[in-house]
GUFIKE-487343 format. One record per atom (N, C-alpha, C): y, x, z; residue in one letter. Coordinates in steps of 0.2 Angstrom, whole numbers, plus 2048, in hexadecimal, padded with zeros to 3 digits. Layout:
<nodes>
YXZA
...
</nodes>
This chain:
<nodes>
DA5E6B744M
DAAE70743M
DB1E6C744M
DB5E6F747H
DBCE6D748H
DC0E6D742H
DC3E68740R
DC7E6873AR
DCEE6773BR
DD2E6A738R
DD9E69739R
DDBE63735R
DDFE5E738S
DE2E58735S
DE9E59734S
DEBE5672EI
DF2E5672CI
DF4E4E72BI
DF9E4C72EE
DFBE4572DE
DFCE43726E
DFAE3D724P
DFBE3B71DP
E03E3B71BP
E07E3971FN
E0EE3971DN
E11E4071DN
E0EE4571FR
E10E4C71ER
E0DE4F718R
E08E4C715L
E05E4F70FL
E09E51709L
E0EE4C708A
E12E4D702A
E17E53703A
E19E54709S
E1DE5A70AS
E19E6070AS
E13E6070CY
E0EE6670BY
E0EE67703Y
E0CE626FFL
E0BE636F8L
E12E656F5L
E17E626F7S
E1EE646F4S
E1FE6B6F5S
E1EE6E6FBV
E1FE756FCV
E1BE796F8V
E14E776F7A
E10E7B6F3A
E12E7B6ECA
E14E756E9V
E16E746E2V
E1CE786E0V
E21E786E5L
E28E7B6E4L
E27E826E1L
E24E876E5P
E23E8E6E2P
E20E8E6DBP
E1CE896D9V
E19E896D3V
E1EE886CEV
E22E836CFL
E28E816CAL
E2DE876CAL
E2EE8A6CFL
E33E8F6CFL
E30E956CBL
E29E966CCA
E26E9C6C8A
E26E9A6C1A
E25E946BFM
E25E926B8M
E2CE936B5M
E31E926B9Q
E38E936B6Q
E39E9A6B5Q
E36E9F6B9G
E38EA66B9G
E33EAA6B6G
E2EEA86B3C
E29EAC6B0C
E29EAC6A9C
E2FEAC6A6G
E2FEAC69EG
E2FEB369CG
E2BEB869EH
E2BEBF69CH
E29EBF695H
E2EEC2690G
E2CEC2689G
E2CEBC685G
E2EEB6688A
E2EEB0684A
E35EAF681A
E36EAC67BP
E3DEAB678P
E41EA667DP
E47EA767DP
E4BEA3681P
E4BE9C67EP
E4BE96682A
E4CE9067FA
E53E8E67DA
E54E8B677Q
E5AE88675Q
E5BE81678Q
E61E8067AT
E63E7A67DT
E69E7767AT
E69E72675G
E6FE6F673G
E74E74670G
E72E7966DG
E76E7E66AG
E7AE8266EG
E79E82675R
E7CE8667AR
E79E8D67AR
E7CE9267DE
E79E9867EE
E73E97683E
E6EE9B682P
E68E9A687P
E6BE9D68EP
E68E99693A
E69E9B69AA
E66EA269BA
E6AEA769EP
E67EAD6A0P
E60EAC6A4P
E5BEB16A3T
E55EB16A7T
E56EB46ADT
E54EB06B3A
E55EB36BAA
E51EBA6BAA
E54EBE6BDT
E51EC56BFT
E52EC76C6T
E4DECB6C8I
E4EECD6CFI
E51ED46CFI
E56ED56D2A
E5AEDC6D2A
E5BEDE6D9A
E5DEE46DAS
E5DEE76E1S
E65EE76E3S
E69EE26E0T
E70EE16E2T
E70EDD6E8T
E75EDF6ECP
E76EDB6F3P
E76ED46F1P
E74ECF6F6P
E74EC86F5P
E7CEC66F5P
E7DEC06F2T
E83EBD6F1T
E85EBB6F8T
E8BEBD6FAA
E8EEBB701A
E8FEB3701A
E8DEB0706V
E8EEA9707V
E93EA770CV
E92EAA712F
E96EAA717F
E99EB171AF
E99EB5715G
E9BEBC717G
E96EC1718G
E8FEBF719Q
E8AEC471AQ
E88EC7713Q
E88ECE713T
E85ED170DT
E7FED570ET
E7DED7714A
E77EDB715A
E74ED971CA
E6EEDA71DP
E6BED8723P
E6DEDE728P
E6CEDC72FP
E6EEE1734P
E6AEE8733P
E64EE7731F
E60EED731F
E5CEED72AF
E5CEF3727E
E59EF4720E
E51EF3722E
E4FEF6727Q
E48EF5729Q
E48EF2730Q
E44EED732P
E43EEA738P
E42EF073DP
E46EF0743P
E44EF5748P
E3EEF474CP
E3BEF974EV
E35EF8753V
E38EF975AV
E37EF475DL
E3AEF4764L
E36EF7769L
E38EFA76EA
E34EFD773A
E30EF8777A
E2AEF9778G
E25EF577BG
E23EEF777G
E25EEE771V
E22EE976DV
E1DEEC768V
E17EEA767P
E12EEC762P
E14EEB75BP
E13EF0757D
E15EF0750D
E0EEEC74CD
E0EEE674DI
E08EE274AI
E08EE3742I
E0EEE373FA
E0EEE4738A
E0AEEA736A
E0CEF0739A
E09EF6737A
E01EF6739A
DFFEF373EL
DF8EF2740L
DF5EEE73BL
DF7EE9739A
DF4EE4734A
DF3EE872DA
DF8EEC72BD
DF8EF0725D
DF2EF5725D
DF0EF872BK
DEBEFC72CK
DE4EF972CK
DE4EF372FV
DDDEF1731V
DDBEEB72CV
DDFEE8728K
DDDEE3724K
DD8EE571EK
DD9EEB71CP
DD4EED716P
DCDEED719P
DCCEEE720T
DC5EEE722T
DC2EE7723T
DC6EE2723V
DC4EDB724V
DC2ED871EV
DBCED471EV
DBAED0718V
DB9EC9719V
DBAEC5713N
DB8EBE714N
DB1EBD711N
DAEEB9715I
DA7EB7713I
DA6EB0711I
DA2EAF70BT
DA1EA8709T
D99EA8708T
D96EA370BT
D8FEA270AT
D8DE9B707T
D88E9B703S
D86E95700S
D7EE94701S
D7CE8D702S
D75E8C703S
D75E84700S
D6EE836FFA
D6DE7C6FDA
D6DE77702A
D70E71701A
D70E6C707A
D70E65704A
D6DE61707P
D6DE5A705P
D75E57705P
D76E53700A
D7DE506FFA
D80E4D705A
D7CE4A709Q
D7FE4770FQ
D82E4C714Q
D80E52713Q
D82E57718Q
D89E5B715Q
D8BE5970FM
D91E5C70CM
D97E5970FM
D9CE5D711E
DA2E5A714E
DA7E5870EE
DABE52710N
DB0E5070CN
DB6E5470CN
DB8E57706P
DBDE5B705P
DC4E58708P
DC4E52708F
DCAE4E70AF
DCBE4F712F
DC5E50715D
DC6E5071DD
DCAE5671FD
DCBE5B71BF
DD0E6071DF
DD7E5E71EF
DD9E5971AF
DE0E5671AF
DE0E5071FF
DDBE4C71EF
DDCE45721F
DD8E44727F
DD3E48729G
DCEE4772EG
DC9E4372BG
DC3E4272FP
DBDE3E72CP
DBEE3772BP
DC3E3472EN
DC4E2D72DN
DC9E2B727N
DCDE30725G
DD2E2F720G
DD8E2B722G
DDDE2B71DP
DE3E2771FP
DE1E1F71EP
DE3E1B723G
DE2E14722G
DDAE12723G
DD7E16728Q
DD0E15729Q
DCBE15723Q
DCAE1B720G
DC5E1C71BG
DC7E1A714G
DCEE1B712Q
DD0E1970CQ
DCEE1F707Q
DCCE25709M
DCBE2A705M
DC3E2A704M
DC0E2C6FEP
DB9E2C6FDP
DB6E31701P
DAFE30703H
DABE34707H
DA4E35704H
DA1E3A705F
D9AE3B703F
D96E37708F
D92E32706Q
D8EE2E70AQ
D87E3070AQ
D85E34705G
D7EE36705G
D7CE366FEG
D76E396FCP
D74E3A6F5P
D72E336F2P
D73E336ECM
D70E2D6E8M
D69E2E6E7M
D65E296E5P
D5EE2A6E4P
D5DE2F6DEP
D59E346E0G
D57E3A6DBG
D5DE3F6DAG
D62E3E6DEQ
D67E436DEQ
D65E4A6E1Q
D66E4F6DDP
D64E566E0P
D68E586E6P
D66E5E6E9Q
D6AE616EEQ
D70E646ECQ
D75E646F0M
D7BE676EEM
D7CE6E6F2M
D81E726EFE
D82E786F2E
D87E786F8E
D85E7A6FER
D89E7A704R
D8CE81705R
D93E81706R
D96E88706R
D99E8870DR
D99E8E710A
D9CE8F716A
DA0E96716A
DA5E9771BM
DA9E9C71BM
DA9EA0721M
DAAEA6721G
DABEAA727G
DAEEB1726G
DAEEB572BT
DB2EBC72AT
DADEC172CT
DAFEC772AG
DABECD72CG
DAFED372CG
DADED972EF
DB0EDF72DF
DACEE572CF
DAEEE9728I
DABEEF725I
DAAEF472BI
DA4EF772CV
DA2EFC731V
DA0F0272EV
D9FF02727D
D9CF08724D
D9FF0871DD
DA2F0E71BP
DA5F0E714P
D9FF0D70FP
D99F0D710A
D94F0C70BA
D93F0470AA
D97F0070EG
D96EF970CG
D93EF5712G
D92EF7718Y
D8FEF371DY
D94EEF721Y
D93EE9721V
D98EE4724V
D95EE072AV
D98EE0730V
D96EDC735V
D99ED5735V
D95ED0737T
D98EC9738T
D94EC673DT
D95EBF73EN
D90EBB743N
D8AEB973FN
D85EB9743A
D7EEB6740A
D7FEAF73EA
D83EAB741H
D83EA473FH
D87EA3739H
D8BEA8737V
D8FEA8731V
D8AEA872BV
D85EAC72BV
D80EAD725V
D79EA9727V
D79EA572CE
D73EA172DE
D71E9D727E
D6BE9D725D
D68E99720D
D6CE9A719D
D6FE9F718A
D73EA0712A
D6EEA370CA
D6FEA0706D
D6BEA2700D
D6FEA76FDD
D76EA76FDK
D7AEAC6FAK
D80EAE6FFK
D82EB46FFV
D87EB6703V
D8CEBA6FFV
D92EB86FES
D97EBC6FAS
D9DEBE6FFS
D9FEC46FEV
DA4EC8702V
DAAECA6FEV
DB0EC8700K
DB6EC96FDK
DBAECE701K
DBCED36FEL
DC0ED8701L
DC8ED7701L
DCCEDA705S
DD3ED9705S
DD6EDA6FES
DD3EDF6FAD
DD6EE06F3D
DD3EDB6EED
DD0ED66F0D
DCDED16ECD
DC7ED26E8D
DC4ED86E9R
DBDEDA6E7R
DB8ED66EAR
DB3ED36E7T
DAEECF6EAT
DA7ED26E8T
DA3ED26EEF
D9CED56EDF
D97ED06F0F
D91ED16EDT
D8CECD6EFT
D89ED16F5T
D87ECD6FBA
D84ED1701A
D7DECF702A
D79ED3705T
D73ED2707T
D73ED270FT
D6FECE712V
D6FECE71AV
D6AED471CV
D6CED971FV
D68EDE721V
D64EDC727V
D67ED972CG
D64ED6732G
D68ED2736G
D65ECE73AR
D69EC973ER
D66EC9745R
D6BEC974AD
D69EC8751D
D6CEC2754D
D68EBD755E
D6AEB6757E
D6CEB675EE
D69EBB762R
D6BEBB769R
D72EBD76AR
D74EC2767L
D7BEC4767L
D80EC1762L
D7DEBD75DD
D80EBA758D
D84EBF753D
D80EC4751I
D83EC974CI
D7FECA746I
D81ECC741A
D7EECD73BA
D81ED3737A
D7CED7734L
D7FEDD730L
D7DEDB729L
D82EDC724L
D82EDB71DL
D83EE171AL
D80EE2713K
D81EE770FK
D84EE5708K
D89EE7706L
D8DEE5700L
D89EE96FAL
D87EE66F5E
D84EE96F0E
D89EEC6EBE
D88EF36EAG
D8CEF76E6G
D92EF96E9G
D93EF86EFA
D99EFA6F2A
D99F026F5A
D9FF056F5K
D9FF0C6F7K
DA6F0E6F9K
DA7F136FDD
DAEF156FFD
DB3F10701D
DB0F0B705L
DB4F06708L
DB8F0870EL
DBDF05710P
DC0F06716P
DBCF0371CP
DBBF07721A
DB7F04727A
DBBF0472DA
DB9EFF731A
DBDEFE737A
DBAF0373DA
DBEF04742V
DBCF09747V
DBAF0474DV
DB4F05750L
DB2F02756L
DB5F0575CL
DB8F00760G
DBCF03766G
DB7F0276CG
DBAF01772N
DB7F01778N
DB9EFB77CN
DB5EF577CS
DB7EEF77ES
DB7EEF786S
DB3EF4789D
DB3EF4790D
DBAEF6793D
DBEEFA78FA
DC4EFC791A
DCAEF7790A
DC8EF178DL
DCDEEC78CL
DCFEE9793L
DD6EE8794R
DD9EE579AR
DDBEDE798R
DDAED979DV
DDDED379DV
DE5ED379CV
DE7ED0797G
DEEED0796G
DF0ED5790G
DEBED978EE
DEDEDD788E
DEDEDA782E
DF2EDC77DY
DF2ED9777Y
DECEDA772Y
DEAED576EV
DE5ED6769V
DE7ED2763V
DE4ED475EV
DE6ED1757V
DDFECF754V
DDFEC9751A
DD9EC774DA
DDBEC6746A
DD6EC8742V
DD7EC773BV
DD1EC4738V
DD2EBF734G
DCCEBB732G
DCEEB672CG
DC9EB172BN
DCAEAD725N
DCAEA6727N
DCEEA472CP
DCEE9D72EP
DD0E97729P
DCBE92728F
DCCE8D723F
DCCE9071CF
DCAE9671BG
DCAE99715G
DD0E9C713G
DD5E9D718L
DDBEA0717L
DDAEA8719L
DD8EAB714G
DD5EB2715G
DDBEB7718G
DD8EBC71CH
DDCEC171EH
DE2EBF722H
DE1EBA726T
DE6EB772BT
DE6EBB731T
DECEBD733V
DEDEC1739V
DF0EBD73FV
DEDEBD745T
DF0EBA74AT
DF0EBF750T
DF4EBD755M
DF5EC275BM
DF5EBE761M
DF2EC1766G
DF2EBE76DG
DF1EC3772G
DEEEC1778I
DECEC677DI
DE5EC577FI
DE2EC9783V
DDCEC8786V
DDDEC378CV
DDAEBD78CS
DDBEB8791S
DD7EB9797S
DD1EBC795A
DCCEBD79AA
DC6EC1797A
DC2EC479CK
DBCEC879AK
DB6EC579DK
DB0EC779BD
DAAEC579ED
DA9EBD79ED
DABEBA799R
DAAEB2799R
DA3EB0798R
DA0EAC79BT
D9AEA979AT
D9BEA2797T
D99EA0791I
D9AE9A78EI
D94E9678CI
D8EE9878EG
D88E9578DG
D86E96785G
D88E9C782A
D86E9D77BA
D7FEA077AA
D7CEA3780G
D76EA777FG
D75EAB785G
D6FEAF785P
D6DEB378BP
D72EB878CP
D76EBA788Y
D7AEC0789Y
D82EBE788Y
D83EB978BD
D8AEB778CD
D8FEBC78FD
D94EBE78CD
D99EC378FD
D9EEC378AD
DA3EBE78AF
DA8EBE784F
DAEEC0787F
DB2EC2782I
DBAEC4783I
DBDEBD781I
DC1EBA786Q
DC5EB4784Q
DCCEB7782Q
DCEEB477CT
DD5EB577AT
DD9EAF778T
DDFEB0778D
DE3EAA775D
DE6EAC76ED
DE4EB176BA
DE5EB3764A
DE2EAD760A
DE5EAA75BS
DE3EA4758S
DDCEA5754S
DD7EA2756I
DD0EA2753I
DCEE9B750I
DCCE9A74AN
DCBE94747N
DC4E94743N
DC1E8F741P
DBCE8F73DP
DBDE93737P
DB9E98736G
DBAE9D730G
DBBEA4733G
DBDEA4739N
DBFEAB73CN
DB8EAE73FN
DB3EAA73FS
DACEAC742S
DAAEB373FS
DA9EB8743G
DA6EBE740G
DACEC373FG
DB2EC1740G
DB8EC673EG
DB9ECA744G
DBDECF743P
DBEED4749P
DC4ED274DP
DC4ED4753L
DC9ED4758L
DCBEDB759L
DD2EDD758F
DD4EE4758F
DD8EE475EF
DD8EEA761D
DDDEEC766D
DE3EEF763D
DE8EF2766L
DEEEF4763L
DEDEFB760L
DE7EFE761R
DE6F0575ER
DE3F03757R
DE1EFD756G
DDEEFB74FG
DD7EFC74FG
DD4EFC755E
DCDEFD756E
DCAEF6758E
DC4EF5755V
DC0EEE756V
DBDEEE75DV
DC0EE9761V
DBDEE9768V
DB9EE2769V
DB9EDE764G
DB5ED8765G
DB3ED575EG
DAEED075EI
DADECD758I
DAEEC5759I
DB3EC2756N
DB5EBB757N
DAFEB7755N
DADEB275AT
DA7EAF759T
DA7EA775BT
DACEA575FA
DABE9E762A
DB2E9C764A
DB3E95763I
DBAE92765I
DB8E8D76AI
DBDE8B76EH
DBCE85773H
DBDE7F76FH
DB9E7A76FA
DB9E7476BA
DBFE7076DA
DC1E70773E
DC6E6B775E
DCDE6F778E
DCEE75776A
DD4E78778A
DD6E7D773A
DDDE7E773Q
DE0E8376FQ
DE2E89773Q
DE2E8F76FG
DE3E95772G
DDDE98776G
DD7E95775I
DD1E98779I
DCCE9A774I
DCBEA0773G
DC6EA276EG
DC2EA8772G
DBCEA976FF
DB8EAE772F
DB5EB376DF
DB5EB976FA
DB2EBF76BA
DADEC376FA
DA8EC576BI
DA2EC976EI
DA5ED076FI
DA5ED3775P
DA7EDA776P
DA3EDF771P
DA7EE376EI
DA4EE876AI
D9FEEC76DI
DA0EEE773N
D9BEF2777N
D94EEF777N
D94EE8777E
D8DEE5778E
D89EE5771E
D8CEE776CV
D89EE7765V
D88EEE762V
D8AEF3765R
D89EFA762R
D82EFB761R
D7EEFB766D
D77EFD765D
D73EF8760D
D75EF2761A
D72EED75CA
D73EEE755A
D7AEF0753L
D7BEF174CL
D77EF774AL
D76EFC74EQ
D72F0274BQ
D6BF0074AQ
D68EFC74EQ
D62EFA74DQ
D61EF5747Q
D66EF1746L
D66EEC740L
D66EF173AL
D6AEF673AR
D6AEFA734R
D64EFE733R
D61F00738A
D5BF04737A
D54F00736A
D54EFA739T
D4EEF6739T
D4EEEF737T
D55EEC737G
D56EE5735G
D55EE173BG
D53EE3741H
D52EDF747H
D54EE374DH
D55EDF753V
D57EE3759V
D51EE275EV
D4FEE8761A
D49EE8766A
D4DEE976DA
D4BEE5771R
D4EEE5778R
D48EE677DR
D4AEE9783G
D46EEA788G
D45EE378CG
D40EE2790K
D3FEDD794K
D3CEDF79BK
D3FEDC7A0L
D3DEDE7A7L
D38ED97A9L
D37ED37A7G
D32ECF7A8G
D33ECB7AFG
D39EC87AFL
D3AEC47B5L
D3FEBE7B3L
D40EB97B7V
D45EB47B6V
D4AEB47BCV
D50EB47BBF
D55EB57C0F
D5AEAF7C0F
D5EEAE7C5Q
D64EA97C5Q
D6AEAD7C8Q
D70EAA7C6P
D76EAD7C9P
D76EAB7D1P
D7AEAF7D4M
D7BEAD7DBM
D81EA87DCM
D81EA47E2S
D86EA07E3S
D88EA17EBS
D8EE9E7ECD
D90E9F7F3D
D8BE9D7F8D
D88E977F7E
D83E947FCE
D7DE987FCE
D7BE9B7F7I
D75E9F7F7I
D76EA67FAI
D7CEA87F9A
D7EEAF7FCA
D7EEAE804A
D81EA8806K
D82EA780DK
D7BEA6810K
D76EA380DA
D6FEA280FA
D6CEA9810A
D6EEAD80CM
D6BEB480CM
D6EEB9810M
D73EB6814G
D77EBB819G
D7CEBF815G
D7EEBE80FM
D83EC280CM
D8AEBF80CM
D8FEC380CD
D96EC180DD
D99EBF806D
D96EC0801R
D98EBE7FAR
D92EBE7F5R
D93EBA7F0P
D8DEBA7EBP
D8EEC07E6P
D89EC37E4Y
D88EC87DFY
D81EC97DDY
D80ECC7D8G
D79ECE7D6G
D76EC87D2G
D6FECA7D0A
D6BEC57CDA
D65EC37D2A
D64EBD7D3L
D5EEBB7D8L
D58EBA7D4L
D53EBE7D5V
D4CEBD7D2V
D49EB77D4V
D48EB27D0S
D44EAC7D1S
D3DEAC7CFS
D3BEB07CAE
D34EB07C8E
D33EB77C5E
D2DEB97C6V
D2AEC07C3V
D24EBF7BFV
D25EC17B9E
D1FEC17B4E
D19EC57B7E
D13EC27B8P
D0DEC57BAP
D0CECB7B5P
D0BED17B8G
D09ED77B4G
D0FED97B0G
D15ED77B0G
D1AED97ACG
D1EEDF7B0G
D23EE27ACP
D26EE87AFP
D29EE77B6P
D2CEE27B7A
D2FEE07BEA
D29EE07C3A
D24EDD7C2A
D1EEDC7C6A
D1BEE37C8A
D1BEE77C3K
D18EEE7C4K
D1CEF27C8K
D23EF17C7A
D28EF47CBA
D29EF27D2A
D25EED7D4G
D25EEA7DBG
D2BEE57DCG
D2EEE27D7I
D33EDD7D8I
D30ED77DAI
D33ED37DEQ
D30ECC7E0Q
D35EC77E0Q
D33EC17DFP
D38EBB7E0P
D3CEBB7E6P
D42EBA7E6G
D46EBB7ECG
D4AEC17ECG
D48EC67E8D
D4CECD7E8D
D52ECC7E5D
D57ECF7E7L
D5EECF7E4L
D5FED57E0L
D5FED57D9I
D61EDB7D6I
D68EDC7D5I
D6AEE27D7T
D71EE47D7T
D73EE97D3T
D6FEED7D0K
D70EF37CBK
D6BEF47C6K
D6CEF57C0V
D68EF87BBV
D6AEFF7B9V
D66F047BAN
D69F0B7BAN
D6FF0B7BEN
D74F0D7BBN
D7BF0E7BFN
D80F087BEN
D7DF037BAD
D82EFD7B9D
D81EF87BED
D86EF67C1T
D86EF17C7T
D85EEA7C4T
D81EE67C7V
D80EDF7C4V
D85EDB7C9V
D8BEDA7C7A
D90ED67CBA
D8FECF7CAA
D8DECD7C4Q
D8BEC57C4Q
D84EC57C1Q
D80EC07C2G
D79EBF7C0G
D78EC07B9G
D7DEBD7B5N
D7CEBD7AEN
D7CEC47ABN
D7FEC97AEE
D7FECF7ACE
D78ED37ABE
D73ED07AFL
D6DED47AFL
D6AED47A9L
D6AECE7A5A
D66ECE79EA
D69ED379AA
D70ED479AR
D73ED8795R
D72EE0797R
D72EE179DL
D71EE879FL
D69EEA79EL
D65EE679FV
D5EEE779DV
D5DEE8795V
D60EE3792A
D5FEE378AA
D62EE9787A
D67EEC78AR
D69EF2787R
D64EF8786R
D5FEF878AN
D5AEFD78AN
D54EFB785N
D51F00782A
D4CEFF77DA
D45EFE780A
D41EFA77DP
D3AEF9780P
D37F00781P
D33F01787G
D30F07788G
D34F0C78CG
D3BF0A78DS
D3FF0E791S
D3FF0D799S
D40F1179DT
D40F117A4T
D47F0F7A7T
D47F0A7ABV
D4EF097AEV
D4DF097B6V
D52F0A7B9T
D52F0A7C0T
D55F047C3T
D52F007C7I
D54EFA7CAI
D55EFA7D1I
D5CEF87D3T
D5EEF87DAT
D5EEF17DCT
D5AEEF7E2Y
D5AEE87E4Y
D5AEE87EBY
D5CEE27EER
D5CEE07F5R
D57EDC7F7R
D53EDD7FCR
D4EED97FFR
D4EEDA807R
D4FED480AG
D4FED3811G
D55ED7814G
D5BED7810G
D61EDA813G
D61EE2812G
D5BEE580FQ
D5BEEC80EQ
D5BEED806Q
D5EEF3804E
D5EEF57FDE
D59EF97FBE
D56EF87F6H
D50EFC7F3H
D51EFE7ECH
D4DF037EAT
D4EF057E3T
D47F067E0T
D46F047DAT
D40F057D6T
D41F077CFT
D3CF097CBT
D3DF0A7C4T
D38F057C0T
D3AF037BAA
D35EFF7B6A
D36F017AFA
D30F017ACT
D2FF037A5T
D2FEFC7A1T
D34EFB79DL
D36EF5799L
D31EF3794L
D2FEED794A
D2BEEA78EA
D30EE8789A
D2DEE5783Q
D31EE377EQ
D32EDB77EQ
D39ED977EL
D3AED277EL
D38ECF778L
D34ECA778E
D31EC7772E
D34EC0772E
D34EBC777S
D35EB5777S
D37EB377ES
D3BEAD77ED
D3DEAA785D
D38EA6788D
D32EA4784D
D2DEA0787D
D2AEA378DD
D29E9F792K
D26EA1798K
D20E9E79BK
D1FE97799G
D19E9479BG
D19E937A2G
D1EE917A6I
D1EE907ADI
D1AE8A7AFI
D17E8A7B4E
D13E847B7E
D18E7F7B9E
D17E797B7K
D1CE737B9K
D1AE717C0K
D1FE6D7C2G
D1EE6A7C9G
D18E667C9G
D14E677CFQ
D0EE647CFQ
D0EE5D7D3Q
D0AE587D2P
D0AE527D6P
D07E537DDP
D09E4F7E1S
D07E4F7E8S
CFFE4E7E9S
CFDE507EFT
CF6E4F7F1T
CF5E487F2T
CEFE457EFP
CEEE3E7EFP
CEDE3C7F7P
CF0E377F8G
CF0E347FFG
CF4E37804G
CF8E3C802A
CFDE3F807A
D03E3B809A
D05E3A80FK
D0BE36811K
D11E3A811K
D16E3880FP
D1DE3C80FP
D1FE3D816P
D22E43816T
D25E4681DT
D2CE4681BT
D30E44820M
D38E44820M
D3BE49824M
D40E4C821G
D44E51825G
D49E54821G
D4FE54824F
D55E57821F
D57E5481AF
D56E4D81AG
D57E49814G
D52E4A80FG
D4CE4D810L
D47E4E80BL
D41E4A80DL
D3EE47808S
D38E43809S
D32E48805S
D2DE4A808M
D29E4F805M
D22E4E807M
D1DE50802T
D16E50803T
D14E57800T
D0DE58802Q
D0AE5E800Q
D09E5E7F9Q
D0AE637F5A
D09E637EEA
D02E667ECA
CFFE637E7Q
CF9E667E4Q
CFAE6D7E2Q
CF6E727E4G
CF7E797E1G
CFBE7D7E6G
CFEE7A7EBG
D03E7E7EFG
D0AE7C7EFG
D0DE7D7F4G
D14E7B7F5G
D15E747F7G
D1BE727F8V
D1DE6B7FAV
D21E677F5V
D1EE617F4L
D22E5D7EFL
D27E597F2L
D2DE597EFV
D32E547F1V
D32E4E7EEV
D31E487F1T
D30E427EET
D37E3E7EET
D3BE3F7F3D
D42E3C7F3D
D46E407F7D
D4DE407F6V
D52E447F9V
D58E407FAV
D5CE41800S
D62E3E802S
D66E43806S
D6CE41807G
D71E4580BG
D73E4B807G
D75E5080BP
D78E57808P
D73E5A803P
D6CE59805A
D67E5D801A
D67E5A7FAA
D69E547F9A
D69E517F2A
D6DE557EDA
D72E597EFS
D75E5D7EAS
D72E637E8S
D6CE657EBK
D68E6B7E9K
D61E697E7K
D5EE647EAV
D57E637E9V
D56E5C7E6V
D51E5C7E1Q
D50E567DEQ
D49E537DFQ
D48E4D7DEP
D41E4A7DEP
D3CE4E7D9P
D36E507DBR
D31E537D7R
D32E5B7D7R
D37E5D7DBD
D38E647DCD
D32E667E0D
D2FE6C7DFV
D2AE6F7E4V
D2DE757E8V
D2DE747EEI
D30E7A7F2I
D2AE7E7F4I
D2BE857F2V
D26E897F3V
D27E8F7F8V
D2DE8F7FAA
D2FE947FFA
D36E92802A
D37E94809I
D3DE9380CI
D3FE9A80FI
D45E9D80ED
D47EA3811D
D42EA8810D
D3FEA980AG
D3AEAE808G
D33EAD80BG
D32EA880EK
D2BEA6811K
D28EA080DK
D22EA180BP
D1EE9B807P
D1DE9680CP
D1EE90809V
D1CE8980DV
D17E85809V
D12E8280DS
D0DE7F80AS
D0CE7880CS
D11E76811S
D10E6F814S
D18E6D816S
D19E66816P
D1FE64818P
D22E6681FP
D1DE67823S
D1FE6982AS
D22E7082AS
D1FE74826E
D21E7B825E
D29E7B822E
D2AE7681EV
D31E7681BV
D36E74820V
D34E6F824V
D38E6C82AV
D39E7282FV
D34E76831T
D35E7B835T
D3AE80833T
D39E8282CA
D3DE8782AA
D44E85829A
D45E7F827L
D4CE7C827L
D4FE7C82EL
D4BE7A833S
D4EE7A83AS
D50E8183CS
D4CE8683AR
D4EE8C83CR
D55E8E839R
D56E8D833A
D5CE8E830A
D62E8A833A
D60E84835S
D66E80838S
D68E8383FS
D63E85842A
D64E88849A
D69E8E848A
D68E92842A
D6CE98841A
D73E9683EA
D74E8F83DK
D7AE8D83AK
D7BE90833K
D76E9082FR
D77E92828R
D73E8E823R
D74E8E81DP
D6FE8B818P
D69E8E817P
D64E8B815A
D5DE8D814A
D5CE8F80DA
D59E9580BL
D58E97804L
D51E94802L
D51E8F7FEA
D4AE8C7FCA
D49E8E7F4A
D43E907F3R
D40E927EDR
D3CE8C7EAR
D3EE897E5I
D3BE837E2I
D39E847DBI
D34E807D9K
D32E7F7D2K
D35E787D0K
D38E787CAR
D3BE727C7R
D39E727C0R
D34E6E7BEG
D32E6E7B7G
D2FE757B5G
D32E787B0D
D30E7E7AED
D33E847B1D
D38E837B6H
D3CE887B8H
D3AE897C0H
D3CE8F7C2V
D3BE917C9V
D42E937CBV
D45E917D0L
D4CE937D2L
D4DE937DAL
D52E967DCF
D54E957E3F
D5AE907E4F
D5AE8D7EAV
D5FE887EBV
D61E897F3V
D67E887F5A
D69E897FCA
D6AE817FFA
D65E80803I
D65E79806I
D6AE7980DI
D6EE7580DD
D73E74813D
D6FE71819D
D6FE7581ET
D6BE73824T
D70E7182AT
D76E72829T
D7BE7182ET
D7EE6A82FT
D7DE6682AS
D80E5F82AS
D7CE5A82ES
</nodes>
């Protein structure tokens, strides 16, 4: 976890700023106490707060405006914060952890090495026989139902033995985890004994525009109900966080502890759930679009888990090279690389090499959208699939199975036939593979950027190949047409398409 560091020579100023209000408060909090006598003098009058105008120092007696003006075109974030902050909660979790996993509390101020290379004490691990210690973590959530239902990130409450939720009015509730969905990284909590709570309104994340103002409210570093403002920097971001990557990028300040908190639009509606930060950059945070979690939240409340439909295929995003090899002017859609035998896609007639362009009426503009569009449908539902094959558009229907696991059990690359001699062509050294296909034993030249040794080539431009000579013939045909060749290969446990350059 990224920790904020404060330079040692600035610590004194931080502490002095913190202590000064305490001293001032001690001097001015003598309500009901007898005045102190000092050397027979009259006691000093007790300071009071009155509504009299301030003493003029350089002639000013009143501010220009009794109330700050709301300027045209400038959002009133103060009014927005007043409305939405009561719906945001601070979450604290605790769990048992070995002592060596506990963080040094001085790291917050000095960093892990401390001033002067490790002068501050650190927890180095448990002593013999030392019991486990309690590990505490912080996060944020927001109320979605007055009965006390709270949404947060799944990773906020992961492995938690106890979950405590604090409201903006300082009331604290014990919470139980109703359900978690790790694929979307969301969790639903229920506050014990809570009722008549202010609930957030869920907005429409699809309507967000890049450049639009957004406001984040959260619990960064334990500083509860912190309000930050920024804009939507980008949409549809893929950051490698899971199968349903589709994040809102924002420069509203998000830090450790903000996880699970709401991202509001200027209507005060929740449009995202703050969930990730860029480890090496400032002003780059990511939120889950609220439209992606609506159905999942309903399922979590009803059953404690989320059931998703499965089409039964493996796909890959398109690239410029693959699009060119397929005779397309630009890349779009999801390219089917494998079809599960007997699965919904196979029963619907979908084959490897098909390019899926729509699910129902939703366009698959990028390959990674296919998983989300399919998963929005429940198991047993029927979806319409539009796909491209051989330059022609086709439509079929598929009845979805239930998504259980990502395990596929794909056959690995097979060894070459004993005694086979390598054949060279287009920078590829190849032999016939046992069980079918052509095994690549070595590669050089332009093909090295796409093909690796031990890859098994199973098809070129949609036609199966079983010998090195068939691969050379297919690559020569593509070379004569002055285009890349689309090769379907097995690589370990995966099957994928690559575009082999035949023009160099």
